[in-house]
C-alpha positions in Angstrom: 129.1 117.2 93.6 129.6 118.4 97.2 133.4 118.6 96.7 132.8 120.7 93.6 130.4 123.1 95.3 127.4 121.9 93.3 125.0 121.2 96.2 122.7 124.0 95.2 122.3 122.9 91.5 119.3 121.3 89.9 121.3 118.2 89.2 122.1 117.7 92.8 118.5 118.3 93.8 117.3 115.7 91.3 119.8 113.2 92.6 118.4 113.7 96.1 114.8 113.4 94.9 115.5 110.2 92.9 117.4 108.5 95.8 114.1 107.6 97.6 112.7 106.1 94.5 115.7 104.1 93.6 116.7 103.0 97.1 113.1 102.0 98.1 112.6 100.2 94.8 115.8 98.2 95.5 114.9 97.5 99.1 111.2 96.6 98.5 112.3 94.1 95.8 114.8 92.6 98.3 112.0 92.2 100.9 109.7 90.8 98.3 112.1 88.1 97.1 113.2 87.3 100.6 109.7 86.6 101.7 109.1 84.1 98.9 110.1 80.5 98.8 108.0 79.1 101.6 105.7 76.1 101.6 102.6 75.9 103.7 100.7 78.5 105.5 101.3 80.7 108.5 101.5 79.1 111.9 98.5 80.8 113.3 99.6 79.9 116.8 103.0 81.6 116.4 103.8 85.1 117.3 102.8 86.7 113.9 99.6 84.6 113.7 98.5 85.7 117.2 99.3 89.4 116.4 97.3 89.3 113.2 94.3 87.7 115.0 94.5 90.2 117.8 94.8 93.2 115.5 92.3 92.2 112.9 89.9 90.0 114.9 91.1 86.8 113.1 93.6 85.6 110.6 90.9 85.4 108.0 89.9 89.0 108.5 93.5 90.0 108.1 93.8 87.9 104.9 90.6 89.5 103.5 92.0 92.9 104.2 95.4 92.0 102.6 93.7 90.7 99.5 91.4 93.6 99.2 94.3 96.0 99.5 96.4 94.1 97.0 93.4 94.0 94.6 93.0 97.8 94.5 93.1 99.4 91.1 96.6 100.7 90.2 100.2 99.8 90.4 102.3 99.6 93.4 102.9 97.5 96.5 100.8 96.0 99.3 102.8 95.8 102.6 102.0 94.4 106.0 103.6 96.9 108.4 104.3 96.9 112.1 104.2 100.2 113.8 107.4 100.0 115.8 106.2 102.3 118.5 102.9 100.8 119.2 103.3 97.3 117.8 100.1 97.5 115.7 100.0 95.6 112.4 98.2 97.0 109.3 98.1 96.5 105.6 99.1 99.5 103.5 98.8 100.4 99.7 101.9 102.1 98.4 101.6 103.6 94.9 105.2 104.3 94.2 108.5 103.1 95.8 109.2 106.5 97.5 105.8 107.7 98.6 103.3 106.6 101.2 105.4 104.7 103.6 104.3 105.3 107.1 107.0 106.7 109.3 108.3 104.5 112.0 107.0 101.3 110.6 108.7 98.0 109.7 107.7 96.2 106.5 106.9 92.6 107.4 105.3 91.1 104.3 105.9 92.8 100.9 103.8 92.1 97.9 104.7 93.6 94.5 101.6 94.4 92.5 103.2 96.3 89.7 102.3 94.7 86.4 105.8 93.3 85.9 105.3 91.0 88.8 102.4 89.1 87.3 101.4 90.0 83.7 103.7 87.5 82.0 102.4 84.5 84.0 98.8 85.6 85.0 97.8 88.2 82.4 95.1 90.4 84.0 94.3 87.8 86.6 95.8 89.7 89.6 93.7 87.7 92.0 95.3 84.4 90.8 98.8 86.0 91.2 97.9 87.0 94.8 96.8 83.5 95.6 100.0 82.0 94.2 102.0 84.6 96.1 100.3 83.6 99.4 101.0 79.9 98.8 104.7 80.7 98.5 105.4 83.1 101.4 108.2 82.2 103.7 106.4 83.0 106.9 109.6 82.4 109.0 111.2 85.3 107.1 108.2 87.5 107.6 107.9 86.7 111.3 111.7 87.4 111.8 111.0 91.0 110.7 108.8 91.6 113.7 110.2 94.0 116.3 
């Protein structure tokens, strides 16, 4: 479209608008599937475990916040982020693929809470899906995303 001088067209604008949705949808699903396949819990004495405890007061407090965030009404994502500048970890609700991501933050743990992720296997029991997800996290992959 650029070569044809169509950068000022509505079609070009729509492609630019949709890029964030499509790209983030692809990338968030990659993170989601990459952080699955583990067995066992997080090593709370490892780097990530220590950062979670320091930032939230304890691992259990972080886990309570994560579950509370993932249980919020609506569709979207729950993401444990690291603020790259300050190092702080926090859980964030993301409604759509392309909106609400905090600038300068690295996704560490990505949890898909769109209905397609759990309705077939869990029906409306999102809490059961969240528990199953947490039992299958590959914590080494999550910890490797730390900056």
